[in-house]
C-alpha positions, 0 to 999 in steps of 0.5 A: 303551532301551540296556543302561545305561539299563535298568540305571539304570531297574532300579536306581532302581526296585528301590531305590525300592521297597526304600526305601519298605518300609525308610526312606532312611537304613536302606536301605544300597547293599549292601541296593540291590546285593542287590535288583538284582543289580548290581555296585558298579561298575555302581552307581557307574557311574551314581551318584556315592553314595546320595544322588545316586541318592535325588535321581534317584529324586525326580526321575525317578520321583517327580515323573512319578508325581505327574504320572500319579497325583496330578494328570492325575486332577484334571483332567477330572471336577467339582472336588470330586468329582475331588478325593474320587475322587482320594483314595479311589484313591490310599487305598482302590485304588492298587496300589503304595501300601501301607497298612503303607508310608504314602506315598513322598513323605511318608516321604522328607520326614519322613525326609530333609528335616532332613538333606538341602537337596538332598531338601528342595528337590525335595520341596518343589517336589513338594509346591507342584506337588500344592497347586497342582494342587488349589488350581487345580481348586477355582477351576476349580470357583469358576469353573463354580459347582460350587464356592462363590464364597468358598471359599480354594482354597489354604486347601482344598488344604492342608487336604486334602492335610494330611489325606491325609499324616496319615491315610497315618500312621494307616494305618501305625500301625493297619496297616488301612485302617480310618483311611481310611474314616473320613478319606474319609467326612469329607472327602466331608462337608467337600467337599459344604460347598463346593457 
């Protein structure tokens, strides 16, 4: 990787980590410069402004992370087990996702969609992709007989995702994983009811 590409990636990764902790609107370019230790000139060489950098974070970091961490695990197991195992991993085992900061995609969505149409569109794409993948996973289960035929796959996907985002917020409020364990217990009951 060329030096300029490395610098750009460093800016994106460090800015993403900072925004995850502090929030997008309260993170300044100066905060990002201090964290990345790059000059203002280097920042503006790669990005016209903070919002262009924010879009790059969504498109270049969050979308690939969604594919590898939220979508790929749903491909190979029994659908209901795959959904439960994914949620368990994201809530209890994932080393990047911290309970006190919630879900980065959810945080970005709550903070930025009222203010920036480009962010709204990009974040909506991420959400639709995850929703579609969960629904497709349920449909496969219906085809192979592991999920009841009358199950509404889109409705299940929406319910599971809403629960995930909601419990992430409870985790932030409680600053602990107790809410996660309650959610996972009920999620297991719910998924078992779809058999």
